[in-house]
N, C-alpha and C positions, 0 to 999 in steps of 0.2 A: 769641571770634575762633574761625573755623574754620580748621582746619589745611589746607595745601595738598599734604599727602602722598598722599591718595586720588587728588587729580587729576594727580600726576606719574607713578603707577604705570603707566598706559597708555602714556607717553612711553618709560619705561624698557623695557617689553616691546616697543615698536616698534623702537628702537634696537637691542636684542639680536638680534631677529629679522632685521633687515638685516645687521647684522654676520656672523651665522651664514650667510646666504644668500651673501653675498659670499666667505666663506671656502670655502663648498662648490664653488662656482663655481671659484675658484682650484685647489682640489685636483683636480678632474675635468679642467680645462683643461691643467695642467701636469704631470700624473702621465704618465711614460714609458708607452709602449704596449709589450707583450710581442711579442717576435719571433713572426712568422706562420710555420706550417710552410710546406715548399715547395709551390709551387702547381702544379708539373708533375708527371708520373708518373715521372720518372727517378729513379734512386738517387743521393742525393748523394756518394756515395763513388765513382761512377763518373768516369773521366777525362773531362774536358770535350771536348766535340767541336769540332774547329777551326771557327772562324767561316768561313761560305761566303762567296763574293763575291757570290753571288745568294742572298738569305735566302729567297725565295720558291720556289726551285729544289728539286723532291723527287727529282731524279736520284740524289744519293748515298744515300738511303734507300732507293731502289729497287735500287741496287747491293748494298747489305748485305743486304738480305732482300727477294730476289725474290719475286714471286707464288707462292705454293704452298710455301714453305718453312717449317718449323716455328717458325723465329723470327718469321716473319710473323703465323703463328696465334696465337703466345702474346704479341707485342707489346701491352703495356698502351695503352689508348686515353687520350691526355692530356686531363684533365678542363679543361673552359673556365676561362680565366684571369678571374678576378674583377676587377672594378676595385679599384684600391689603396684607394680610400677606403670600399669597402664591407666591413662586418663583419656575420657572422650575429648573430642576437640571442641564440644560445645560448652564444656564447664568453663568457669571464669578463668582457672589456671592455665587451661589450653588456650584460651583467647590471648591472655598476657603473653603466652610463650610465641604464638603467631606474631603479635604486634611486636614483640623484642626481636624476634629474627627479622622483621621488615626494617626496623629500625636501624638493626646492626648492618644489613645489607646497604642501606643507604649509606651509613657512615662509611663503610668499606669503599663504596663508590665515590664518595667525597675524598677520601683518603688517596684513592688511585688518581683521581683528576689532580690532586694537589701535587703527587709525585710527578705526573707528566708536566705539570707547569714548572716545577722545579727542575726537571730534565732538560725542558726547552728553553730555558732561561729568559723569560718574557717575551716568547714570539720569535725566539733565535730557531736556528736549525736543529732538529731532532739529533740526539747522538747517533753517530755513525755515519752522518751525511757530511762529506767532504766540503770545506769553505770553498767558494769560487775564487778562482787565482785572480790577484790584482794585476799579475804581469802579463802582457799579450804574448803568445807564444811566438817564438822566433821562426821565421820561414825556414823550410828544410835547405840542406845544404844542395846547392846546385839549382834553385829554383830562382827566378826572376820575378821580383814582385811586380804585380799589374801597374800599368801607369795610370796616374790619376785622370780622370775623364773631364771633360768639361761640362758644365751645367747645360741640361737641355734647354733650347729655345723655344718659345711657342709658336706653334705654326701659324700661317697665314692661310686665308682662304684662296682657292686657285681663281675663282671667276666670282668675286663678290658683286652684289647688287648695287646699282648707283644709289649714293646716300647711306649705304649700310654702316654701322658704327663698329668699334672696335679697332679702328686704324690707329697707326701710329705708336703702339705699344713697344716696337723694336727701335723707335727711332734714336734714343740715347743709348742704346747697347752695342756692345762689341765682344769679341772672342778672346780670351786668353791665348796668348801666342805660343806659350810654352816654351821648349828649347829650340824648336825648328820652325817657327810659326813666321808669317808675313804680313805685312801691312802695306796699302797702297792706295794712292788716289789719282784719279785722273780726270782731266777735263777735255771735252771732244768739241769739235766744230760742229756746224749746223748739219741737221739730218731731217728729212721729210717724215713727219709723225704720220700725216693723214692728207690724202689729196681729197679737195673739195671740187665742186662742179666748177667754181671759179677760184683758183689760186690753190694755196696749200697751207697746211699747218705745220709749221717749223719748229723743232726743238732743239736745243744746245744743251746736252746732257753732261752731268758729271757723276762719277762713280767713285765710291770708296769702298774698301773690302778689308775685313780681318779674317785671317784663316790660321787655324792649328797646324802644327807640323804634321799630324796624322792624316790630314786632308779630308776628314770627315766630318769637321765642325768648322763651319764658316758662316759669316753674315755679311752682306752687301747693302748698300744704301744707294739708291738713285735720287738724284734731283734733276727735273726736267722743266725748265722754263719753256713756254710756248708762245710762239706768234703767229698771227695770221696774215699770210702775204698774198698778194696778188700775182707774184711772179712764179712761173711754173717750176723753178729751180730754187732752191733754198740759198738766201744771200749770205754773204760773210758778216755783214753788219746789217741786222734787220730795221733799226732804227732809222738808219741812212736809206734804206730801201723802201721807206714809207709802210712797212709792217705795222700793224696793230697788236700791241701786247695783250696777250690772253693769260690764262691762268697757269700756275707752277704746280706741278704734279710731283708726289713724292712716292717712293716705295721702298720697302725693307723686306730682304728675302734670305731667309736662313736656311741651313741645309737640314733635311736632305733635298727640300726643293731647289736649293742651289748647288750646282755641281762644280767643284773646283778641282782642277787637275794640274799638276805642278811637272815641269820638264827643266830640270836644273833650275835656273834663276827665272825661266818664264813660268807666267801664270795664265789660266784660261778659266773664264766664268761662264756658267751657262744656265739659264733659268727663265721662267715666266715672271714677270714683276707686276703684280697689280698695284695700281697707283691710287692714291688717296690725295685730297687737298686739305689745306689748313684754312678754313675761313675765319675771318677775326671775329672773335666774341664766340664761337662755336666749337665743340670738338671735331677732331679730324674725320673725315668721312670718306669713304670709297668713292671712286668715280664710275666704278664698273667697266673700266678699262684696264687692260693687261698687256704687256709688251713682251715678246719673245726675245730676249736679248742674249749676245755672244759678245764677251769683251776680252781682249787679250792685253797683258801687261808684260813689258820687258824691261830691264835696265837700259837706258838711254847712254850710259857711259860707265866708266869703271866704279866698282863698288868698293868704298871705302869705309871702315867701321861699320859694315852691315847695311850703309845706306847708299842711294843712288838716285839721281833723276831717272823718269820713267817716261815711257812712251807706249802707245797701244793704238787699238782700233776697237770701233763699237759697231756690231752688225746688228740692224733692225731689217727683216725681211730681206728684200735684195738690196736695201741701201747701205752705206757704211759711211763712218765718220771718223776721221783720224783725230788723235789727241792734238791740242792745240800746241806750239811751241813758246812758252813763257816760261822764263826761270822761276824755280820755286813752287809753280803752280802744280806740276806733275811729279811725284815722289813715290818711291818705293823703299821700304825698309825690311830687312831680314833679323830674325832673331837669332840668338846664339853666336 
């Protein structure tokens, strides 16, 4: 349960400011005014002149100090009498009024700020600002919500340098199939990877792929064990043919570098696969080699419960390799 103490603080500040303002006004208005000095040029100790019957008559002054006498020359000129309500700003009373006005203005400012703090409720929205709606607006009638997109996969370099790092980041990744995706795996027979001056380098590839139903998001993995053989053509059994085992290369290719097209139940993959190796005790590193591959995948029999045995062909340059006929090794499954 939230405490109400923070909400009461602005009210206390506002009341104190108003009380201080009222007290300052009372002190300024009730303070007795100090006696003002005489406003005429006469000496206060001089005997008062008897009042004349005609206040505007200047004959008595003319008789006392005729023109040309020393008294007339030395007579002080009476300063103009100021209005009783005027006070110079330099007098003590004027200074107090200026200071009192400044203090009153400060208290008014404090009171205004306290009022704003009360209105905003400790940092809340000011009055008149509508509170944000906690309910998401419903889609308009007749519109179809946009389908959820799969997360973007990191791209791989097209032609990485030999020994370049950063390989294998997609080795354990896959693409969500959604409502109409497909997943397939195929193992292929021997294919010539590279022709040497004497003999050939032969590969025995296997490919797996996951693709979303929209056809725009897919990820394929390639595993390519290689053998160095002295025969001009790739043997079906490299060990029996006397070939020497070489390195195993891997590749991971995401879309859009990987192009996936579907024709009913058939699938076709196309892309350039940059390969890397997994040395023991070190991080995966690119080999500097890339293979332009095309792979076709089709159901090898009836599709039951969205799954079936698969068959296909892998194309590398002018060479091709068909999928091996081993039960359980090649399969395809359709979502939905």
